[in-house]
Every structure is written in C-alpha cells, then in structure tokens.
C-alpha positions in Angstrom: -38.1 53.7 16.5 -34.5 53.9 16.8 -32.0 52.0 19.5 -28.7 51.5 20.3 -26.8 48.4 20.6 -23.7 47.7 22.4 -22.0 44.6 22.1 -18.9 43.0 24.0 -17.3 39.6 24.2 -18.0 37.0 21.7 -20.3 39.4 20.1 -18.3 41.8 18.8 -16.8 39.1 16.5 -20.0 39.5 14.9 -21.1 42.6 15.3 -18.2 44.7 16.1 -17.4 46.9 18.7 -18.6 50.5 18.4 -22.2 49.7 18.5 -24.9 50.1 16.3 -28.6 51.6 15.2 -31.5 49.5 14.3 -34.8 50.3 13.6 -37.2 48.4 15.5 -41.3 48.6 15.7 -43.4 51.0 18.5 -43.8 48.2 21.3 -40.9 46.8 20.6 -38.9 44.8 23.7 -35.0 43.4 24.3 -36.5 39.8 23.3 -37.4 41.4 19.7 -34.3 43.4 19.4 -32.0 39.8 20.3 -34.4 38.1 18.0 -33.5 40.0 15.3 -29.9 40.4 15.9 -30.3 36.5 16.0 -31.5 36.5 12.7 -29.0 39.0 11.3 -26.4 36.7 12.5 -27.5 33.4 13.3 -23.9 32.2 14.9 -24.7 34.7 17.4 -27.7 32.9 18.5 -26.3 30.4 20.6 -24.2 33.5 22.5 -27.4 35.7 23.0 -29.3 32.7 25.3 -26.5 33.2 27.8 -26.3 37.1 28.1 -27.7 39.5 30.6 -29.1 42.9 29.4 -29.0 46.4 30.1 -31.4 48.9 29.0 -29.9 52.1 29.5 -27.4 50.9 31.8 -29.6 49.1 34.1 -29.9 45.4 34.0 -33.3 44.6 32.4 -35.0 41.0 31.4 -35.8 40.6 28.1 -40.2 41.5 28.2 -38.7 45.4 29.2 -40.4 47.6 26.4 -37.8 49.6 24.3 -38.3 53.7 23.4 -36.9 55.8 20.9 -33.1 56.9 21.8 -33.0 53.6 24.4 -29.7 51.7 24.8 -29.2 48.0 25.3 -26.4 46.4 25.8 -25.6 42.7 25.2 -23.4 41.3 28.4 -22.2 38.1 27.5 -20.8 35.9 30.0 -17.4 36.2 31.3 -14.5 34.2 32.6 -10.9 35.1 33.6 -8.0 34.9 36.4 
C-alpha cells in the first residue's frame, strides 16, 4: 500500500517539506512507517521518539493501522515565543 508522509520542524532537514510517498505492507501501523523512516535516516531517530502523529489530520497513537492512500503526519515538539 502507498502512504503519504508529511514532516515538519527539524524533520524537514532530513525528509524535505513537500511530503513523500512510501510503500508499506498491508496491515502496517504508524510505528512501522516511523521505523522505516528511521532506517532511511538514522539521525532522525532521536527526533521521532518525541513526536506526535496524525492520520488524515487526526492525532493517532503509534499502533494505529494504516490503509492505502492515507496520510501520516509527523509532528515534532515545538517551542517559541
């Protein structure tokens, strides 16, 4: 199945800001998608451990199953002033 991944914050340094598609096996979860990204770019692993995740614009836990055509957003913690 094909899933679109969107990244923000420091993760755009590793994956870009335009989003991209990944091929995942049927039954994959957000955790499996994140693990794939960490394997693709190990420097991002420290960031993804502190992120929140969304599936089709709704916050979702790592164990949430994905489906063909869905969008996963990786939302790093932000601070500002």
